[in-house]
Structure formats: C-alpha cells, structure tokens
DSSP file (Angstrom, degrees, kcal/mol; ACC not computed):
  #  RESIDUE AA STRUCTURE BP1 BP2  ACC     N-H-->O    O-->H-N    N-H-->O    O-->H-N    TCO  KAPPA ALPHA  PHI   PSI    X-CA   Y-CA   Z-CA
    1    1 A X     >        0   0    0      0, 0.0     4,-2.2     0, 0.0     5,-0.2   0.000 360.0 360.0 360.0 -36.3  118.6   69.2   69.3
    2    2 A X  H  >  +     0   0    0      1,-0.2     4,-2.4     2,-0.2     5,-0.2   0.907 360.0  51.2 -63.3 -40.4  120.6   71.0   72.1
    3    3 A X  H  > S+     0   0    0      1,-0.2     4,-2.9     2,-0.2     5,-0.2   0.924 109.2  49.8 -63.2 -44.8  122.1   67.7   73.2
    4    4 A X  H  > S+     0   0    0      1,-0.2     4,-2.4     2,-0.2    -1,-0.2   0.891 110.5  51.2 -61.9 -39.2  123.2   66.8   69.6
    5    5 A X  H  X S+     0   0    0     -4,-2.2     4,-2.0     2,-0.2    -1,-0.2   0.928 112.5  45.5 -64.3 -44.9  124.8   70.3   69.2
    6    6 A X  H  X S+     0   0    0     -4,-2.4     4,-2.4     2,-0.2    -2,-0.2   0.930 113.5  48.5 -64.6 -44.9  126.7   69.9   72.5
    7    7 A X  H  X S+     0   0    0     -4,-2.9     4,-1.9     1,-0.2    -2,-0.2   0.885 110.3  51.5 -66.2 -37.6  127.9   66.4   71.7
    8    8 A X  H  X S+     0   0    0     -4,-2.4     4,-1.8    -5,-0.2    -1,-0.2   0.902 110.4  50.0 -61.8 -40.9  129.0   67.4   68.2
    9    9 A X  H  X S+     0   0    0     -4,-2.0     4,-2.9     1,-0.2    -2,-0.2   0.899 108.0  52.8 -63.2 -41.0  131.0   70.3   69.8
   10   10 A X  H  X S+     0   0    0     -4,-2.4     4,-2.7     2,-0.2     5,-0.2   0.856 105.4  54.7 -65.8 -34.5  132.6   67.9   72.3
   11   11 A X  H  X S+     0   0    0     -4,-1.9     4,-2.1     2,-0.2    -1,-0.2   0.943 113.0  42.4 -60.8 -47.1  133.7   65.7   69.4
   12   12 A X  H  X S+     0   0    0     -4,-1.8     4,-2.8     2,-0.2    -2,-0.2   0.899 114.4  50.4 -67.6 -41.1  135.4   68.6   67.8
   13   13 A X  H  X S+     0   0    0     -4,-2.9     4,-3.0     2,-0.2     5,-0.2   0.922 111.0  49.0 -64.0 -43.9  136.9   70.0   71.1
   14   14 A X  H  X S+     0   0    0     -4,-2.7     4,-1.7     2,-0.2     5,-0.3   0.926 113.7  46.0 -61.4 -44.8  138.3   66.6   72.0
   15   15 A X  H  X S+     0   0    0     -4,-2.1     4,-3.0    -5,-0.2     5,-0.5   0.929 115.9  45.7 -63.8 -44.9  139.9   66.1   68.6
   16   16 A X  H  X>S+     0   0    0     -4,-2.8     4,-1.5     1,-0.2     5,-0.5   0.911 110.3  53.5 -65.4 -42.2  141.3   69.7   68.6
   17   17 A X  H  <5S+     0   0    0     -4,-3.0     4,-0.3    -5,-0.2    -1,-0.2   0.839 122.2  29.7 -63.6 -32.7  142.6   69.4   72.2
   18   18 A X  H  X5S+     0   0    0     -4,-1.7     4,-1.6    -5,-0.2    -2,-0.2   0.917 124.3  39.9 -90.4 -51.9  144.5   66.2   71.4
   19   19 A X  H  X5S+     0   0    0     -4,-3.0     4,-2.9    -5,-0.3     5,-0.2   0.789 106.2  59.5 -81.0 -28.2  145.5   66.4   67.7
   20   20 A X  H  X5S+     0   0    0     -4,-1.5     4,-2.4    -5,-0.5    -1,-0.2   0.967 112.1  40.4 -65.3 -50.2  146.5   70.1   67.3
   21   21 A X  H  ><S+     0   0    0     -5,-0.5     4,-2.6    -4,-0.3     5,-0.2   0.906 115.8  53.2 -61.3 -37.3  149.2   69.9   70.0
   22   22 A X  H  X S+     0   0    0     -4,-1.6     4,-2.4     2,-0.2    -2,-0.2   0.928 110.0  46.9 -61.4 -45.5  150.2   66.4   68.6
   23   23 A X  H  X S+     0   0    0     -4,-2.9     4,-2.5     2,-0.2    -1,-0.2   0.921 112.2  50.3 -62.6 -44.4  150.5   67.8   65.1
   24   24 A X  H  X S+     0   0    0     -4,-2.4     4,-2.3     1,-0.2    -2,-0.2   0.908 111.3  48.3 -62.4 -41.7  152.6   70.8   66.3
   25   25 A X  H  X S+     0   0    0     -4,-2.6     4,-2.0     2,-0.2     5,-0.4   0.914 111.8  50.0 -64.1 -42.2  154.9   68.5   68.2
   26   26 A X  H  < S+     0   0    0     -4,-2.4    -2,-0.2     1,-0.2    -1,-0.2   0.900 113.1  46.3 -63.0 -40.5  155.3   66.2   65.2
   27   27 A X  H  < S+     0   0    0     -4,-2.5    -1,-0.2     1,-0.2    -2,-0.2   0.862 113.6  47.4 -72.4 -34.8  156.1   69.2   63.0
   28   28 A X  H  < S-     0   0    0     -4,-2.3    -1,-0.2    -5,-0.2    -2,-0.2   0.803  88.9-161.7 -75.7 -28.7  158.6   70.8   65.4
   29   29 A X     <  -     0   0    0     -4,-2.0    -3,-0.1    -5,-0.2     3,-0.1   0.928   8.7-166.8  46.4  66.3  160.4   67.4   65.9
   30   30 A X        -     0   0    0     -5,-0.4     5,-0.1     1,-0.2    -1,-0.0  -0.158  46.3 -53.6 -66.2 175.4  162.2   68.1   69.2
   31   31 A X     >  -     0   0    0      1,-0.1     4,-3.0     3,-0.1     3,-0.4  -0.167  64.3-105.2 -51.8 149.2  165.0   65.7   70.3
   32   32 A X  H  > S+     0   0    0      1,-0.2     4,-2.5     2,-0.2     5,-0.3   0.835 116.4  47.4 -52.1 -47.7  163.6   62.1   70.4
   33   33 A X  H  > S+     0   0    0      1,-0.2     4,-1.8     2,-0.2    -1,-0.2   0.915 117.1  43.2 -64.1 -41.7  163.3   61.7   74.2
   34   34 A X  H  > S+     0   0    0     -3,-0.4     4,-2.6     2,-0.2    -2,-0.2   0.906 112.4  55.4 -67.7 -41.0  161.6   65.0   74.6
   35   35 A X  H  X S+     0   0    0     -4,-3.0     4,-2.3     1,-0.2    -2,-0.2   0.929 110.4  42.9 -57.8 -49.8  159.4   64.3   71.6
   36   36 A X  H  X S+     0   0    0     -4,-2.5     4,-2.0     1,-0.2    -1,-0.2   0.863 113.9  51.7 -70.7 -34.6  158.1   61.0   72.9
   37   37 A X  H  X>S+     0   0    0     -4,-1.8     4,-2.7    -5,-0.3     5,-1.0   0.900 110.8  48.6 -65.9 -40.1  157.6   62.4   76.4
   38   38 A X  I  <>S+     0   0    0     -4,-2.6     5,-2.0     3,-0.2     4,-0.4   0.928 113.5  46.2 -65.3 -44.3  155.6   65.3   75.0
   39   39 A X  I  <5S+     0   0    0     -4,-2.3     5,-0.3    -5,-0.2    -1,-0.2   0.868 119.3  41.5 -65.2 -35.5  153.4   63.0   72.9
   40   40 A X  I  <5S+     0   0    0     -4,-2.0    -2,-0.2    -5,-0.2    -1,-0.2   0.857 134.0  10.3 -83.5 -36.2  152.8   60.6   75.8
   41   41 A X  I  X5S+     0   0    0     -4,-2.7     4,-1.7    -5,-0.2    -3,-0.2   0.793 122.3  52.0-115.9 -40.6  152.3   63.0   78.7
   42   42 A X  I  ><S+     0   0    0     -5,-1.0     4,-2.2    -4,-0.4    -3,-0.2   0.941 108.8  50.1 -68.0 -46.6  151.9   66.6   77.6
   43   43 A X  H  ><S+     0   0    0     -5,-2.0     4,-2.0     1,-0.2    -1,-0.2   0.934 112.8  45.4 -62.2 -48.0  149.2   66.0   75.0
   44   44 A X  H  > S+     0   0    0     -5,-0.3     4,-2.6     1,-0.2    -1,-0.2   0.863 110.3  56.4 -62.3 -32.5  146.9   64.0   77.4
   45   45 A X  H  X S+     0   0    0     -4,-1.7     4,-2.3     2,-0.2    -1,-0.2   0.896 106.1  50.0 -64.0 -38.7  147.5   66.6   80.1
   46   46 A X  H  X S+     0   0    0     -4,-2.2     4,-2.4     2,-0.2    -2,-0.2   0.922 110.2  50.0 -63.5 -43.7  146.2   69.3   77.7
   47   47 A X  H  X S+     0   0    0     -4,-2.0     4,-2.7     1,-0.2    -2,-0.2   0.918 110.3  51.0 -59.8 -43.5  143.1   67.1   77.0
   48   48 A X  H  X S+     0   0    0     -4,-2.6     4,-2.6     1,-0.2    -1,-0.2   0.890 109.6  49.4 -61.8 -40.5  142.7   66.8   80.8
   49   49 A X  H  X S+     0   0    0     -4,-2.3     4,-2.5     2,-0.2    -1,-0.2   0.897 111.0  49.7 -66.2 -39.7  142.9   70.5   81.3
   50   50 A X  H  X S+     0   0    0     -4,-2.4     4,-2.6     2,-0.2     5,-0.2   0.934 112.4  47.7 -64.0 -45.3  140.3   71.1   78.5
   51   51 A X  H  X S+     0   0    0     -4,-2.7     4,-3.0     1,-0.2     5,-0.2   0.936 112.4  49.4 -59.3 -46.6  138.0   68.5   80.1
   52   52 A X  H  X S+     0   0    0     -4,-2.6     4,-1.1     1,-0.2    -2,-0.2   0.913 112.3  47.9 -61.0 -44.0  138.4   70.1   83.5
   53   53 A X  H  < S+     0   0    0     -4,-2.5     4,-0.5     1,-0.2     3,-0.4   0.945 116.4  42.6 -61.5 -49.2  137.7   73.6   82.2
   54   54 A X  H >< S+     0   0    0     -4,-2.6     3,-1.0     1,-0.2     6,-0.3   0.880 109.5  57.1 -67.7 -37.6  134.6   72.5   80.3
   55   55 A X  H 3< S+     0   0    0     -4,-3.0    -1,-0.2     1,-0.3    -2,-0.2   0.763 109.0  47.1 -67.2 -22.8  133.2   70.3   83.0
   56   56 A X  T 3< S+     0   0    0     -4,-1.1     2,-0.4    -3,-0.4    -1,-0.3   0.518  88.7 102.4 -93.9  -6.3  133.3   73.2   85.5
   57   57 A X  S X  S-     0   0    0     -3,-1.0     3,-1.7    -4,-0.5     4,-0.3  -0.636  73.5-135.1 -79.8 131.5  131.6   75.6   83.0
   58   58 A X  G >  S+     0   0    0     -2,-0.4     3,-1.3     1,-0.3     4,-0.3   0.810 100.3  62.0 -58.1 -32.6  127.9   76.1   83.8
   59   59 A X  G 3  S+     0   0    0      1,-0.3    -1,-0.3     2,-0.1     3,-0.2   0.678 108.9  42.8 -70.4 -14.2  126.7   75.8   80.2
   60   60 A X  G X  S+     0   0    0     -3,-1.7     3,-1.5    -6,-0.3    -1,-0.3   0.307  82.0 102.8-109.2   7.0  128.1   72.2   80.1
   61   61 A X  G X  S+     0   0    0     -3,-1.3     3,-0.8    -4,-0.3    -2,-0.1   0.764  76.1  58.0 -66.8 -25.4  126.8   71.0   83.5
   62   62 A X  G 3  S+     0   0    0     -4,-0.3    -1,-0.3     1,-0.2     3,-0.2   0.651 109.1  46.2 -75.4 -13.7  123.9   69.1   82.0
   63   63 A X  G <>  +     0   0    0     -3,-1.5     4,-2.5     1,-0.1    -1,-0.2  -0.071  69.1 131.0-120.4  31.7  126.3   67.0   79.9
   64   64 A X  H <> S+     0   0    0     -3,-0.8     4,-0.8     1,-0.2    77,-0.2   0.879  78.3  40.8 -58.8 -43.0  129.0   66.0   82.4
   65   65 A X  H  > S+     0   0    0     76,-0.2     4,-0.8     1,-0.2    -1,-0.2   0.849 118.0  48.1 -75.3 -32.5  129.0   62.3   81.7
   66   66 A X  H  > S+     0   0    0      1,-0.2     4,-2.8     2,-0.2     5,-0.3   0.796  96.9  73.1 -76.3 -28.8  128.8   62.8   77.9
   67   67 A X  H  X S+     0   0    0     -4,-2.5     4,-2.0     1,-0.2     5,-0.2   0.939 101.7  37.7 -54.8 -56.8  131.5   65.4   77.7
   68   68 A X  H  X S+     0   0    0     -4,-0.8     4,-2.1     1,-0.2    -1,-0.2   0.861 116.5  53.4 -67.9 -31.4  134.5   63.2   78.2
   69   69 A X  H  X S+     0   0    0     -4,-0.8     4,-2.1     2,-0.2    -1,-0.2   0.910 112.1  43.0 -69.3 -40.4  133.0   60.3   76.2
   70   70 A X  H  X S+     0   0    0     -4,-2.8     4,-1.9     2,-0.2    -1,-0.2   0.809 111.2  55.1 -77.0 -27.8  132.4   62.5   73.2
   71   71 A X  H  X S+     0   0    0     -4,-2.0     4,-1.8    -5,-0.3    -2,-0.2   0.920 109.4  49.1 -62.2 -42.3  135.8   64.2   73.5
   72   72 A X  H  X S+     0   0    0     -4,-2.1     4,-2.2     1,-0.2     5,-0.2   0.904 107.6  53.4 -62.6 -43.0  137.2   60.6   73.4
   73   73 A X  H  X S+     0   0    0     -4,-2.1     4,-3.2     1,-0.2     5,-0.3   0.898 107.1  53.0 -58.9 -40.2  135.1   59.8   70.3
   74   74 A X  H  X S+     0   0    0     -4,-1.9     4,-2.2     2,-0.2    -1,-0.2   0.894 107.1  51.3 -62.3 -40.3  136.6   62.9   68.7
   75   75 A X  H  < S+     0   0    0     -4,-1.8     4,-0.4     1,-0.2    -2,-0.2   0.939 118.5  36.6 -61.6 -47.1  140.1   61.8   69.4
   76   76 A X  H  < S+     0   0    0     -4,-2.2     4,-0.5     2,-0.2     3,-0.3   0.876 117.9  50.3 -75.6 -37.9  139.6   58.4   67.9
   77   77 A X  H  < S+     0   0    0     -4,-3.2     3,-0.3    -5,-0.2     4,-0.3   0.915 119.5  34.0 -68.8 -44.0  137.3   59.5   65.0
   78   78 A X  S  X S+     0   0    0     -4,-2.2     4,-2.2    -5,-0.3    -1,-0.2   0.370  91.7  99.3 -95.6   5.4  139.5   62.2   63.7
   79   79 A X  H  > S+     0   0    0     -4,-0.4     4,-2.9    -3,-0.3     5,-0.3   0.923  78.8  51.5 -57.8 -49.8  142.8   60.5   64.5
   80   80 A X  H  > S+     0   0    0     -4,-0.5     4,-2.1    -3,-0.3    -1,-0.2   0.902 112.0  47.2 -58.5 -40.0  143.5   59.1   61.0
   81   81 A X  H  > S+     0   0    0     -4,-0.3     4,-2.1     2,-0.2    -1,-0.2   0.933 113.7  47.7 -65.8 -44.4  143.0   62.6   59.4
   82   82 A X  H  X S+     0   0    0     -4,-2.2     4,-2.6     1,-0.2    -2,-0.2   0.907 112.3  48.8 -63.4 -41.9  145.2   64.3   62.0
   83   83 A X  H  X S+     0   0    0     -4,-2.9     4,-1.1     1,-0.2    -1,-0.2   0.870 109.7  52.5 -67.5 -35.7  148.0   61.7   61.7
   84   84 A X  H  < S+     0   0    0     -4,-2.1     4,-0.4    -5,-0.3    11,-0.2   0.895 111.4  47.3 -64.5 -39.2  147.8   62.1   57.9
   85   85 A X  H >< S+     0   0    0     -4,-2.1     3,-1.3     1,-0.2     4,-0.4   0.913 110.0  51.7 -67.7 -42.8  148.2   65.8   58.3
   86   86 A X  H 3< S+     0   0    0     -4,-2.6     3,-0.3     1,-0.3     4,-0.2   0.723 105.1  57.9 -69.4 -18.2  151.1   65.5   60.7
   87   87 A X  T ><>S+     0   0    0     -4,-1.1     5,-3.0     1,-0.2     3,-0.7   0.587  82.2  88.8 -84.7 -10.4  152.9   63.1   58.3
   88   88 A X  G X 5S+     0   0    0     -3,-1.3     3,-1.8    -4,-0.4    -1,-0.2   0.905  82.9  52.0 -57.8 -47.2  153.0   65.7   55.5
   89   89 A X  G 3 5S+     0   0    0     -4,-0.4    -1,-0.2     1,-0.3    -2,-0.1   0.783 110.5  49.9 -63.6 -23.5  156.3   67.4   56.4
   90   90 A X  G < 5S-     0   0    0     -3,-0.7    -1,-0.3    -4,-0.2    -2,-0.2   0.240 132.4 -87.1 -98.9  14.5  158.1   64.1   56.5
   91   91 A X  T < 5 +     0   0    0     -3,-1.8    -3,-0.2     1,-0.2    -2,-0.1   0.628  64.6 170.2  96.1  15.0  156.7   63.0   53.1
   92   92 A X      < -     0   0    0     -5,-3.0    -1,-0.2     1,-0.1     3,-0.2  -0.377  16.1-168.8 -61.2 134.3  153.4   61.4   54.1
   93   93 A X    >   +     0   0    0      1,-0.1     3,-1.5     2,-0.1     6,-0.2   0.227  53.0 110.0-111.0  11.5  151.4   60.6   51.0
   94   94 A X  T 3  S+     0   0    0      1,-0.3     9,-0.3   -10,-0.2    -1,-0.1   0.874  83.9  43.1 -56.2 -39.0  148.0   59.8   52.7
   95   95 A X  T 3  S+     0   0    0    -11,-0.2    -1,-0.3    -3,-0.2     5,-0.1   0.316  83.2 121.3 -96.7   8.8  146.3   62.9   51.4
   96   96 A X  S X> S-     0   0    0     -3,-1.5     3,-1.4     1,-0.1     4,-0.8  -0.404  75.4-115.6 -65.5 149.6  147.7   62.8   47.8
   97   97 A X  G >4 S+     0   0    0      1,-0.3     3,-0.5     2,-0.2     4,-0.4   0.835 115.0  54.1 -59.8 -33.3  145.0   62.7   45.2
   98   98 A X  G 34 S+     0   0    0      1,-0.2    -1,-0.3     2,-0.1     4,-0.2   0.693 115.3  39.2 -73.2 -18.2  146.1   59.3   44.0
   99   99 A X  G <> S+     0   0    0     -3,-1.4     4,-2.4    -6,-0.2    -1,-0.2   0.377  86.1  98.6-110.8   1.7  145.8   57.9   47.5
  100  100 A X  H <X S+     0   0    0     -4,-0.8     4,-2.4    -3,-0.5     5,-0.2   0.872  81.3  52.1 -63.0 -39.6  142.7   59.6   48.7
  101  101 A X  H  > S+     0   0    0     -4,-0.4     4,-1.8     2,-0.2    -1,-0.2   0.924 112.0  45.8 -62.1 -45.0  140.3   56.7   48.0
  102  102 A X  H  > S+     0   0    0      1,-0.2     4,-2.2     2,-0.2    -1,-0.2   0.887 111.9  52.4 -65.2 -38.4  142.5   54.3   50.0
  103  103 A X  H  X S+     0   0    0     -4,-2.4     4,-2.9    -9,-0.3    -2,-0.2   0.907 106.9  52.1 -65.0 -40.1  142.8   56.8   52.8
  104  104 A X  H  X S+     0   0    0     -4,-2.4     4,-1.8     2,-0.2    -1,-0.2   0.885 109.9  49.4 -63.8 -37.8  139.1   57.3   53.0
  105  105 A X  H  X S+     0   0    0     -4,-1.8     4,-0.6     2,-0.2    -1,-0.2   0.903 112.3  48.2 -66.1 -39.8  138.7   53.5   53.3
  106  106 A X  H >< S+     0   0    0     -4,-2.2     3,-1.1     1,-0.2     7,-0.3   0.913 110.6  51.1 -63.9 -42.8  141.3   53.4   56.0
  107  107 A X  H >< S+     0   0    0     -4,-2.9     3,-1.0     1,-0.3    -1,-0.2   0.840  99.0  65.3 -64.9 -33.5  139.6   56.3   57.8
  108  108 A X  H 3< S+     0   0    0     -4,-1.8    -1,-0.3     1,-0.3     3,-0.2   0.741  98.2  55.2 -62.5 -21.7  136.3   54.4   57.7
  109  109 A X  T XX S+     0   0    0     -3,-1.1     4,-3.0    -4,-0.6     3,-0.6  -0.272  78.5 157.7-100.0  45.8  137.8   51.8   60.0
  110  110 A X  H <>  +     0   0    0     -3,-1.0     4,-2.2     1,-0.2     5,-0.3   0.710  59.7  52.3 -56.3 -34.9  138.7   54.6   62.5
  111  111 A X  H 3> S+     0   0    0     -3,-0.2     4,-1.6     2,-0.2    -1,-0.2   0.969 120.7  34.8 -65.9 -43.1  139.1   52.7   65.8
  112  112 A X  H <> S+     0   0    0     -3,-0.6     4,-2.6     2,-0.2    -2,-0.2   0.917 119.7  49.6 -72.6 -43.5  141.5   50.3   64.3
  113  113 A X  H  X S+     0   0    0     -4,-3.0     4,-2.9    -7,-0.3     5,-0.3   0.865 109.2  52.3 -67.8 -34.6  143.2   52.8   61.9
  114  114 A X  H  X S+     0   0    0     -4,-2.2     4,-2.4    -5,-0.3    -1,-0.2   0.929 111.4  47.9 -63.8 -43.4  143.7   55.3   64.7
  115  115 A X  H  X S+     0   0    0     -4,-1.6     4,-1.3    -5,-0.3    -2,-0.2   0.947 116.9  41.6 -60.7 -50.0  145.4   52.6   66.8
  116  116 A X  H  X S+     0   0    0     -4,-2.6     4,-1.5     1,-0.2     3,-0.3   0.938 117.3  46.0 -66.3 -47.8  147.6   51.5   64.0
  117  117 A X  H  X S+     0   0    0     -4,-2.9     4,-1.9     1,-0.2     6,-0.2   0.874 110.3  53.3 -66.9 -36.5  148.5   54.9   62.6
  118  118 A X  H  X>S+     0   0    0     -4,-2.4     6,-1.5    -5,-0.3     5,-1.3   0.793 103.8  58.6 -69.7 -25.4  149.2   56.3   66.1
  119  119 A X  H  <5S+     0   0    0     -4,-1.3     3,-0.3    -3,-0.3    -1,-0.2   0.935 110.3  41.8 -63.9 -45.7  151.6   53.4   66.7
  120  120 A X  H  <5S+     0   0    0     -4,-1.5    -2,-0.2     1,-0.2    -1,-0.2   0.796 114.7  50.7 -73.2 -28.6  153.6   54.5   63.7
  121  121 A X  H  <5S-     0   0    0     -4,-1.9    -1,-0.2    -5,-0.2    -2,-0.2   0.635 111.8-116.0 -84.6 -12.6  153.4   58.2   64.5
  122  122 A X  T  <5S+     0   0    0     -4,-1.0     3,-0.3    -3,-0.3     4,-0.3   0.494  88.4 108.5  92.3   4.2  154.6   57.8   68.1
  123  123 A X     >< +     0   0    0     -5,-1.3     4,-2.5    -6,-0.2     5,-0.2   0.431  42.0  98.7 -94.1  -0.5  151.3   59.0   69.5
  124  124 A X  H  > S+     0   0    0     -6,-1.5     4,-2.8     1,-0.2     5,-0.2   0.881  80.9  52.6 -61.1 -40.9  150.0   55.7   70.8
  125  125 A X  H  > S+     0   0    0     -3,-0.3     4,-2.5     1,-0.2    -1,-0.2   0.916 112.5  45.6 -59.9 -42.8  151.0   56.3   74.4
  126  126 A X  H  > S+     0   0    0     -4,-0.3     4,-2.7     2,-0.2     5,-0.2   0.889 112.2  50.7 -67.4 -39.8  149.3   59.6   74.5
  127  127 A X  H  X S+     0   0    0     -4,-2.5     4,-2.3     2,-0.2    -2,-0.2   0.926 113.2  46.7 -62.7 -44.1  146.1   58.2   72.8
  128  128 A X  H  X S+     0   0    0     -4,-2.8     4,-2.5    -5,-0.2    -2,-0.2   0.917 114.1  46.4 -64.4 -44.1  146.1   55.4   75.4
  129  129 A X  H  X S+     0   0    0     -4,-2.5     4,-2.6    -5,-0.2    -2,-0.2   0.908 113.9  47.9 -66.4 -42.2  146.6   57.7   78.3
  130  130 A X  H  X S+     0   0    0     -4,-2.7     4,-2.5     2,-0.2     5,-0.2   0.885 111.4  52.1 -64.9 -38.0  144.0   60.2   77.1
  131  131 A X  H  X S+     0   0    0     -4,-2.3     4,-2.1    -5,-0.2    -2,-0.2   0.950 112.0  44.8 -62.3 -49.4  141.6   57.3   76.6
  132  132 A X  H  X S+     0   0    0     -4,-2.5     4,-2.3     1,-0.2     5,-0.2   0.925 113.9  50.2 -60.1 -45.6  142.1   56.0   80.1
  133  133 A X  H  X S+     0   0    0     -4,-2.6     4,-2.3     1,-0.2    -1,-0.2   0.909 111.8  46.5 -61.8 -43.8  141.8   59.5   81.6
  134  134 A X  H  X S+     0   0    0     -4,-2.5     4,-2.2     2,-0.2    -1,-0.2   0.835 110.5  52.6 -72.5 -31.5  138.6   60.3   79.7
  135  135 A X  H  X S+     0   0    0     -4,-2.1     4,-2.2     2,-0.2    -1,-0.2   0.925 112.0  46.1 -66.5 -43.3  136.9   57.0   80.6
  136  136 A X  H  X S+     0   0    0     -4,-2.3     4,-2.7     1,-0.2    -2,-0.2   0.902 111.8  52.4 -63.5 -40.4  137.8   57.6   84.3
  137  137 A X  H  X S+     0   0    0     -4,-2.3     4,-2.7     2,-0.2    -2,-0.2   0.890 108.8  50.0 -62.6 -39.3  136.5   61.2   83.9
  138  138 A X  H  X S+     0   0    0     -4,-2.2     4,-2.4     2,-0.2    -2,-0.2   0.919 112.2  47.0 -65.5 -43.1  133.2   59.9   82.5
  139  139 A X  H  X S+     0   0    0     -4,-2.2     4,-2.4     2,-0.2     5,-0.2   0.923 113.8  48.3 -63.7 -43.8  132.8   57.4   85.3
  140  140 A X  H  X S+     0   0    0     -4,-2.7     4,-2.6     1,-0.2    -2,-0.2   0.920 112.7  48.3 -61.2 -45.0  133.6   60.1   87.9
  141  141 A X  H  X S+     0   0    0     -4,-2.7     4,-2.3     2,-0.2   -76,-0.2   0.887 111.2  50.2 -64.8 -39.7  131.1   62.5   86.2
  142  142 A X  H  X S+     0   0    0     -4,-2.4     4,-1.0     2,-0.2    -1,-0.2   0.921 113.8  44.4 -66.0 -43.6  128.4   59.9   86.1
  143  143 A X  H  X S+     0   0    0     -4,-2.4     4,-0.7     1,-0.2     3,-0.4   0.913 114.3  50.3 -65.9 -42.3  128.8   59.0   89.8
  144  144 A X  H >< S+     0   0    0     -4,-2.6     3,-0.6     1,-0.2    -2,-0.2   0.876 108.8  50.7 -64.6 -38.3  129.0   62.7   90.7
  145  145 A X  H 3< S+     0   0    0     -4,-2.3     9,-0.3     1,-0.2    -1,-0.2   0.722 111.8  48.3 -75.2 -19.3  125.9   63.6   88.8
  146  146 A X  H 3< S+     0   0    0     -4,-1.0    -1,-0.2    -3,-0.4    -2,-0.2   0.491  83.3 117.0 -96.0  -4.6  123.9   60.8   90.5
  147  147 A X  S X< S-     0   0    0     -4,-0.7     3,-1.7    -3,-0.6    -3,-0.0  -0.369  72.3-125.8 -64.3 142.1  125.1   61.7   94.0
  148  148 A X  T 3  S+     0   0    0      1,-0.3    -1,-0.1     3,-0.0    -4,-0.0   0.785 108.8  48.5 -63.2 -27.9  122.1   62.7   96.3
  149  149 A X  T 3  S+     0   0    0      2,-0.0    -1,-0.3     0, 0.0     2,-0.2   0.343  85.8 118.3 -93.8   8.6  123.8   66.0   97.3
  150  150 A X    <   -     0   0    0     -3,-1.7    -5,-0.1     1,-0.1    -6,-0.0  -0.525  52.9-157.0 -77.1 139.4  124.6   66.9   93.7
  151  151 A X  S    S+     0   0    0     -2,-0.2     2,-0.4     2,-0.1    -1,-0.1   0.461  72.0  84.0 -90.1  -3.3  123.0   70.1   92.3
  152  152 A X  S    S-     0   0    0     -8,-0.2     2,-0.2   -91,-0.0    -2,-0.1  -0.851  73.9-135.3-107.5 134.9  123.4   68.9   88.8
  153  153 A X        -     0   0    0     -2,-0.4    -7,-0.1     1,-0.1     3,-0.1  -0.578  26.6-110.7 -83.5 149.6  121.0   66.6   87.0
  154  154 A X        -     0   0    0     -9,-0.3     2,-0.7    -2,-0.2    -1,-0.1  -0.260  53.9 -70.1 -70.0 165.0  122.2   63.6   85.0
  155  155 A X        -     0   0    0      2,-0.1     2,-0.3     1,-0.0    -1,-0.2  -0.440  63.7-167.9 -59.0 105.2  121.8   63.6   81.2
  156  156 A X              0   0    0     -2,-0.7    -3,-0.0   -94,-0.1    -1,-0.0  -0.746 360.0 360.0 -99.3 147.6  118.1   63.2   81.0
  157  157 A X              0   0    0     -2,-0.3    -1,-0.1     0, 0.0    -2,-0.1   0.512 360.0 360.0 -67.7 360.0  116.3   62.4   77.7
C-alpha cells in the first residue's frame, strides 16, 4: 500500500511540475521566441529540479527508479486535461459541456492525444525533452540502486 501511495503521489507531482508552469507560460503568452524557448527548455528544467530534489529526499529513497517513471506517467496521463485548461483563454472549447464526451474519449487515448495536443499547443519539445530526461533518470537510478556500494535498496516487492 505504501508503494501505491508513493507512486500515485509521483504521478501527481510529475504532472504538476510540468503542466502548471506550462499552463502559466501559455496564459502569459510572452513574445513567440521566448515562449517557445520557455516551453521547450524551462519547463523540463523545472521537472528535472523536482526529480533531483525528490530523489535526494530520504523518504523517497526506496522508490528511486519508480520516481522518474511515475512522474513521466503523470506528464503523459494528465497532458490532455492540462492542454485543455491552457487553451481556455484563447477560446479552447474542449471543456465545454457540449464537447465533454468527445474530450473524455480523446483523453482515454492519452499517449497519442498528449502527443497530438502538445504539438498544437507548442509544448511538444518540452514533453519530448522531459520524457528523455526522466527515462535517463530512471536508468541512472536503477543502476545506482543496484551498485554494490549503494546504501539504498532497489524497489523490492
């Protein structure tokens, strides 16, 4: 039960670390070049800092390999909802009551819908960079937790 609680938390933390800054940047709409640079590099950097902070915290040391993977799942799983929210100021109709059924069907296909919707929102570069970074972090964490001189045990059942 403890593992499920931690992994659920990591899903929410990953989504919040990526999509809250992304939504704020979309709503503020800085000049185009700055906007795309912020979405592509700043947002993944924030995700990386959150991962680094959590991975060094003692209460998360048992879940080092799972932490970045479940953060990544949160980014992809909650992406369609976040992109629908960030589209509201510019007239996005995803969350209108008449379109809610279609949006829920779109959300159910979350890996594909996150990819497609992030392409249109300008967030695809950041999603790709954060994905790559968290996969590398998971591999690094797994190798580190299995090292003979490591004081941390791997995720045991």
